[in-house]
C-alpha positions in Angstrom: -13.6 11.0 7.7 -11.3 9.5 5.5 -12.1 6.9 2.8 -10.1 4.2 0.8 -10.2 2.3 -2.2 -7.5 -0.1 -3.6 -6.8 -1.6 -6.8 -4.5 -3.3 -9.0 -4.0 -6.2 -7.8 -3.4 -9.8 -9.6 -1.5 -12.8 -10.4 1.9 -12.4 -11.8 5.4 -14.6 -12.2 8.5 -14.1 -10.2 10.0 -11.3 -11.4 7.2 -9.8 -12.9 5.8 -5.9 -11.3 2.8 -5.1 -10.6 0.8 -1.2 -9.5 -1.1 -0.7 -6.4 -3.4 2.4 -6.7 -5.4 3.2 -3.7 -7.9 6.5 -4.1 -8.3 8.5 -1.0 -11.2 10.5 -1.0 -12.7 12.7 2.0 -10.7 15.3 4.9 -7.6 14.8 2.4 -6.5 17.7 4.3 -6.2 16.2 7.5 -4.0 13.1 6.7 -0.7 12.7 7.9 0.9 9.6 7.2 -0.1 6.9 4.4 1.3 3.5 2.9 0.6 -0.1 2.3 1.0 -3.7 4.5 0.8 -6.8 3.4 -1.6 -9.6 4.8 0.1 -12.7 4.4 -1.8 -15.8 3.1 -3.3 -17.3 6.7 -2.9 -14.1 8.6 -5.5 -11.7 10.0 -5.2 -8.4 9.4 -3.8 -7.4 12.7 -1.2 -9.2 11.7 0.1 -7.2 8.5 3.5 -6.2 8.4 4.4 -2.9 7.5 5.4 -2.4 3.3 5.8 0.8 2.9 4.9 4.5 4.2 5.2 8.5 3.3 4.1 11.6 4.5 0.9 13.0 2.5 2.3 16.1 2.1 6.5 16.2 2.0 8.9 13.2 3.3 11.2 11.0 2.4 9.6 7.3 2.1 9.9 4.2 4.3 10.1 0.7 3.0 10.4 -3.0 4.7 14.1 -4.4 4.3 12.3 -7.1 2.0 11.3 -4.7 -0.5 14.2 -2.1 -0.9 15.0 -1.8 -4.2 12.2 -3.3 -5.2 8.9 -1.5 -4.3 8.2 1.9 -4.7 5.4 4.1 -2.9 4.4 7.5 -4.3 1.5 9.8 -4.3 -0.3 12.3 -6.8 -2.1 14.5 -4.2 -3.7 16.7 -7.3 -5.7 13.4 -7.8 -5.7 12.0 -4.1 -4.2 9.2 -5.1 -1.3 6.8 -3.6 0.3 3.8 -5.4 2.8 1.2 -4.4 5.0 0.2 -7.6 6.4 -3.0 -7.3 9.3 -4.7 -9.3 10.7 -8.0 -9.0 8.5 -9.8 -7.6 8.6 -12.9 -5.4 6.7 -15.5 -4.3 7.2 -13.8 -0.5 5.3 -11.0 -1.7 1.8 -12.6 -2.1 -0.7 -11.7 -0.2 -3.5 -8.8 0.4 -2.2 -5.5 0.2 -4.3 -3.1 2.7 -3.2 0.5 1.8 -4.2 2.8 4.8 -4.3 6.4 6.2 -3.3 8.0 9.6 -4.8 11.0 9.9 -5.6 13.7 12.6 -9.0 13.6 12.9 -9.7 9.9 13.6 -8.4 6.5 14.1 -6.4 4.7 11.2 -8.5 4.3 7.8 -8.1 1.3 5.9 -8.7 0.2 2.1 -10.5 -3.2 1.0 -7.4 -4.7 0.3 -6.2 -6.4 -3.2 -5.1 -9.6 -4.0 -1.5 -9.6 -5.0 -0.3 -13.7 -5.9 3.2 -14.3 -7.2 4.1 -18.0 -8.5 6.7 -19.1 -9.9 
């Protein structure tokens, strides 16, 4: 099994930046893809949209069109940590950000979510 703990959310003015972190533990050797979803206000997590994802071992990141050029997903495998650097934040970026992991040993694993609030 894999466990995820997300952190780093907060409140920021539009145009500001935040960095989210997701600590990964367990069978990290079985990981395939990790990433972040955003659950907008009023949505259930099942309705959340993919923000960014990346292969755990190697490969190019994939971003939602709405965040391209503003967000950067990265990982530090030595510390089993996933990051999401969010710059030039917009009000529509507000939501609960969930990190997730897909592995070869079980169903998708979710972190508990971290709130990001962007205001004028």
